[in-house]
C-alpha positions as CSV (number, residue, x, y, z in Angstrom):
1,M,4.7,11.5,12.3
2,I,4.5,8.4,14.5
3,L,7.1,5.8,13.6
4,T,7.2,2.2,14.7
5,Y,10.0,-0.3,14.4
6,G,10.7,-4.0,13.9
7,S,13.3,-6.4,12.7
8,Q,13.4,-9.2,10.2
9,Q,13.1,-11.5,13.1
10,D,9.8,-9.8,14.1
11,Y,8.4,-10.1,10.6
12,D,9.4,-13.8,10.6
13,G,7.7,-14.3,13.9
14,M,4.5,-12.6,12.6
15,A,4.6,-15.0,9.6
16,G,4.6,-17.9,12.1
17,E,8.3,-18.8,11.7
18,A,10.1,-19.6,14.9
19,T,13.4,-17.8,15.3
20,D,15.3,-17.6,18.6
21,K,11.9,-16.2,19.8
22,P,8.6,-17.9,19.6
23,A,6.5,-17.6,16.5
24,W,3.2,-15.6,16.6
25,S,0.1,-17.6,16.7
26,A,-2.6,-17.0,14.2
27,E,-4.7,-15.5,17.0
28,D,-1.9,-13.1,18.0
29,F,-1.6,-11.9,14.4
30,A,-5.4,-11.5,14.1
31,A,-5.6,-9.6,17.4
32,M,-2.9,-7.2,16.3
33,G,-4.6,-6.7,12.9
34,A,-8.0,-6.0,14.6
35,F,-6.3,-3.5,17.0
36,M,-4.6,-1.6,14.1
37,E,-7.8,-1.5,12.1
38,A,-9.7,0.0,15.0
39,F,-6.8,2.4,15.9
40,N,-6.7,3.7,12.3
41,K,-10.5,4.0,12.0
42,D,-10.6,6.0,15.2
43,L,-8.0,8.4,13.9
44,E,-9.8,8.7,10.6
45,E,-13.1,9.4,12.3
46,S,-11.5,12.1,14.6
47,G,-10.1,13.7,11.4
48,E,-6.5,13.4,12.7
49,L,-5.3,10.7,10.3
50,V,-3.5,12.0,7.2
51,E,-1.9,8.8,6.1
52,T,-0.7,5.5,7.5
53,R,1.3,2.6,6.0
54,A,2.9,-0.6,7.1
55,L,6.2,-1.5,5.4
56,A,7.1,-4.8,3.9
57,A,9.7,-7.0,5.7
58,P,13.3,-5.9,5.7
59,V,14.3,-8.8,3.4
60,H,12.5,-6.8,0.7
61,T,14.6,-3.7,1.3
62,R,17.1,-2.3,-1.2
63,R,19.7,0.2,0.1
64,L,21.3,2.7,-2.2
65,G,24.7,4.1,-1.2
66,S,27.8,5.4,-2.9
67,Q,31.4,4.2,-3.2
68,D,33.9,6.6,-4.8
69,G,31.0,8.5,-6.4
70,V,29.5,5.4,-7.9
71,P,26.0,4.3,-6.8
72,V,26.0,0.9,-4.9
73,V,22.9,-1.1,-4.4
74,T,22.6,-3.7,-1.6
75,D,19.6,-5.9,-1.1
76,G,18.4,-6.4,2.5
77,P,18.1,-7.5,5.1
78,Y,21.2,-6.0,6.7
79,A,23.0,-7.9,9.5
80,E,24.3,-4.7,11.0
81,T,20.7,-3.3,11.3
82,Q,18.7,-4.8,14.2
83,E,15.7,-2.5,13.8
84,V,14.1,-0.9,10.8
85,L,11.1,1.3,10.2
86,A,8.0,-1.0,10.2
87,G,5.3,1.5,9.7
88,Y,4.1,5.1,10.2
89,W,1.2,7.4,10.8
90,I,1.0,11.0,9.7
91,V,-1.4,12.8,12.0
92,E,-2.6,16.3,11.9
93,C,-3.5,17.2,15.4
94,E,-3.5,20.2,17.8
95,S,-0.1,19.7,19.4
96,F,3.0,17.6,19.8
97,D,1.5,16.4,23.1
98,R,-1.6,15.2,21.3
99,A,0.5,13.3,18.9
100,T,2.3,11.7,21.8
101,E,-1.1,10.7,23.4
102,I,-2.1,9.1,20.1
103,A,1.2,7.1,19.9
104,A,0.8,6.0,23.5
105,R,-2.4,4.2,22.6
106,L,-0.2,1.8,20.6
107,E,0.9,0.4,23.9
108,G,-2.5,-1.4,23.9
109,C,-1.7,-3.3,20.7
110,P,-1.9,-7.0,21.5
111,A,1.3,-9.0,20.7
112,P,3.3,-11.7,22.4
113,A,5.1,-10.6,25.5
114,H,8.6,-10.8,24.0
115,V,7.5,-8.3,21.3
116,T,5.8,-5.8,23.6
117,A,8.8,-5.9,26.0
118,S,10.9,-4.1,23.4
119,A,8.3,-2.2,21.3
120,Y,8.5,1.6,21.0
121,A,7.4,4.4,18.7
122,D,9.0,7.7,17.9
123,I,7.0,10.9,17.5
124,R,8.6,13.5,15.2
125,P,7.2,16.7,13.8
126,L,7.3,17.1,10.0
127,A,9.4,20.0,8.8
128,E,7.5,22.1,6.2
129,S,10.5,24.1,5.2
130,R,14.2,24.3,5.5
131,A,13.8,27.0,8.2
132,E,11.9,24.4,10.4
133,L,14.8,22.0,10.5
134,N,16.3,23.8,13.5
135,L,19.8,23.1,12.5
């Protein structure tokens, strides 16, 4: 699984809202969209794409926790959380190294410099059973 991250501030910037960082231009957003469409199409054509999804902005998040055994629901965004999962790809490929090569291509995604300076992706194998959790 390839995981990418963002913050509410990033989502606001993509929506054209200025924060303490510059807003994205319409051209920036269109270029990112075109890159992602081509990236996904390439993975689909290679047969390596299982599923991909972008996630809605953190402001639309609902967190479920527990306090004294009672469920507690909190609506997002969360001030204590700087980064949240922004999207993911599940790929079926020959090796962990190949998944890393695929994720490295995300470095080519066009975005404003202040976004690319802190962008990263995690690559994690999916556990098919409890035995694979390597506890």
